[in-house]
C-alpha positions in Angstrom: 0.0 0.0 0.0 1.1 3.5 -0.8 -0.1 7.0 -0.1 -1.7 7.1 -3.6 -4.0 4.3 -2.4 -5.5 6.4 0.4 -5.1 10.1 -0.6 -7.9 12.3 -1.8 -7.4 13.2 -5.4 -10.4 15.5 -5.7 -8.4 18.3 -4.1 -10.1 21.5 -3.0 -7.5 24.3 -3.3 -7.5 28.1 -3.3 -5.5 30.8 -5.0 -3.0 32.7 -2.9 -5.1 35.9 -3.4 -8.2 34.3 -1.8 -9.4 36.3 1.2 -9.4 34.7 4.6 -13.1 35.2 4.8 -13.6 33.3 1.5 -11.2 30.5 2.6 -13.1 29.9 5.7 -16.4 29.7 3.7 -14.8 27.1 1.4 -13.6 25.0 4.3 -17.1 25.1 5.9 -18.8 24.3 2.6 -16.6 21.3 1.9 -16.2 20.2 5.6 -12.4 20.2 5.4 -9.8 21.7 7.7 -6.9 22.1 5.3 -6.4 23.9 2.0 -3.5 23.8 -0.5 -2.7 27.3 -1.7 -1.9 27.7 -5.4 -0.3 30.3 -7.7 -1.5 29.3 -11.1 -0.7 25.6 -11.2 2.1 25.6 -8.6 1.7 24.7 -4.9 3.0 27.7 -2.9 1.4 27.2 0.5 -0.7 25.3 2.9 -3.5 26.6 5.1 -5.2 25.1 8.1 -8.3 25.9 10.0 -6.2 26.8 13.0 -4.3 29.4 11.0 -7.6 31.0 10.1 -8.7 31.1 13.7 -5.5 32.6 14.9 -5.6 35.2 12.1 -9.2 36.3 13.1 -9.5 39.3 15.4 -10.3 38.5 19.1 -14.0 38.9 20.1 -12.6 41.4 22.7 -11.4 43.8 19.9 -12.7 47.3 19.8 -13.4 47.0 16.1 -17.0 47.1 15.0 -18.6 44.2 13.1 -18.4 46.2 9.9 -14.7 46.8 10.5 -14.1 43.1 11.3 -15.7 42.0 8.0 -13.8 44.6 6.1 -10.5 43.5 7.6 -11.1 39.8 6.9 -12.2 40.6 3.4 -8.9 42.4 2.7 -6.5 39.9 4.3 -5.5 37.1 1.9 -4.4 33.6 2.6 -0.9 34.4 1.3 -0.4 36.5 4.5 -0.9 33.6 6.9 -0.3 30.4 5.0 2.7 28.1 5.5 5.0 29.0 2.6 6.9 26.2 0.8 4.9 23.5 2.6 6.4 20.1 3.4 5.1 17.6 0.8 5.2 13.9 0.4 5.4 11.5 -2.6 2.3 9.4 -3.5 4.7 6.4 -3.4 5.5 6.9 0.3 4.3 4.0 2.6 1.4 5.2 4.8 3.2 4.2 8.0 6.1 6.5 7.1 3.7 9.4 6.5 2.0 8.8 9.9 5.4 8.8 11.6 6.3 12.1 9.9 3.0 13.6 10.9 3.7 12.7 14.6 7.2 13.9 14.5 6.4 17.2 12.8 3.0 17.8 14.4 1.2 17.8 11.1 -2.3 16.4 10.6 -2.0 16.1 6.9 0.2 16.6 3.8 -0.1 17.8 0.3 1.0 15.0 -2.1 3.2 16.1 -5.0 4.4 14.1 -8.0 6.7 15.5 -10.7 6.2 19.0 -9.2 2.4 18.8 -9.5 -0.1 18.6 -6.7 -1.9 15.3 -7.1 -3.7 14.8 -3.8 -4.0 15.5 -0.1 -3.7 12.9 2.7 -4.7 13.4 6.3 -4.1 11.5 9.5 -7.7 10.3 9.4 -7.1 8.8 5.9 -4.1 6.8 7.2 -5.9 5.7 10.4 -8.8 4.4 8.4 -6.4 2.4 6.2 -4.6 1.0 9.3 -7.9 -0.1 10.7 -8.6 -2.0 7.5 -5.1 -3.6 7.5 -5.5 -4.6 11.1 -8.9 -6.1 10.4 -10.7 -4.1 13.0 -13.4 -3.1 10.5 -14.5 -6.8 10.5 -16.1 -8.7 13.4 -13.8 -11.3 15.0 -11.9 -12.3 18.1 -8.4 -11.4 19.2 -5.7 -13.5 20.8 -2.5 -12.0 22.2 0.6 -14.1 22.7 3.8 -13.1 24.6 6.9 -14.8 23.4 10.7 -14.3 23.6 11.1 -14.8 19.9 9.0 -14.7 16.7 11.3 -17.2 14.9 9.5 -20.4 14.1 6.3 -19.4 15.8 4.2 -18.6 12.7 4.3 -22.1 11.3 3.0 -23.5 14.6 0.3 -20.8 14.8 -0.9 -21.3 11.2 -1.0 -25.0 11.7 -3.4 -24.6 14.7 -5.6 -22.1 12.7 -5.7 -24.5 9.7 -6.7 -27.4 12.0 -9.5 -25.3 13.4 -10.5 -24.0 9.9 -10.1 -20.4 11.1 -9.2 -17.5 8.9 -6.5 -15.1 10.1 -7.9 -11.5 9.5 -4.7 -9.8 10.6 -1.4 -10.3 12.5 0.6 -7.7 14.3 3.9 -8.2 16.2 5.6 -5.6 18.4 8.4 -5.6 20.9 7.5 -4.8 24.5 9.2 -1.5 25.7 12.3 -2.2 27.7 11.8 -5.9 27.4 13.2 -8.7 25.3 9.8 -10.2 24.7 7.4 -9.8 21.8 3.7 -9.5 21.6 1.9 -11.3 18.7 -1.7 -10.1 18.2 -3.9 -12.3 16.1 -7.4 -11.2 14.8 -9.4 -14.2 13.9 -12.6 -14.7 11.9 -14.4 -16.6 14.6 -17.0 -16.0 17.3 -15.2 -18.2 19.8 -11.4 -18.0 20.1 -11.3 -20.1 23.3 -10.5 -23.5 21.7 -7.8 -22.0 19.6 -6.3 -20.2 22.6 -6.3 -23.5 24.5 -4.5 -25.3 21.7 -1.9 -22.5 21.6 -1.4 -22.7 25.3 -1.0 -26.5 25.0 1.6 -26.0 22.3 3.7 -23.9 24.7 2.5 -20.4 23.8 2.0 -17.8 26.6 -1.5 -16.6 25.7 -2.1 -13.3 27.6 -5.4 -12.2 26.2 -8.5 -13.7 24.5 -11.5 -11.6 23.5 
């Protein structure tokens, strides 16, 4: 899977000369919180809902309503946008984009290919993909196993699943923090994981969760 598989290609963008007032209306109309900013066909900036809120005058201001509307109508997105925004490739793996977002504090990225804006991807897009990959969008049961090694375990696990005619919806392995042990999380297409958990235990696996 790549970013191109989850990004939105029907991109709503604005020109750099768009007023802050109009940009806010566009966000509200399309129910979005981010806008790529263009100059002709070139991506020159990125605008978020937070930037619009921070640029708006405080309710405690001495300006009249008429003056506020006039001010917002005159200010353009070019004045508050992030210039030369960080972009990602449509071929980037989603997990790398998610890690980048966490490290940089970004909730989304413009996606650029060959110098052209081809899409936008948000944290929500990637989370929905991960939910599908992990099988959480389908009903089933979960078994968690703690083990000192993952080597050789998969063949044993799959043999037990095959014997019980149970489909593996997803598998995730992660190392316990500050420990040498691993957690193997199985999501199974079954309404009753108890018999499988018992067989895993009988085969020497340390089953820590069934549900």
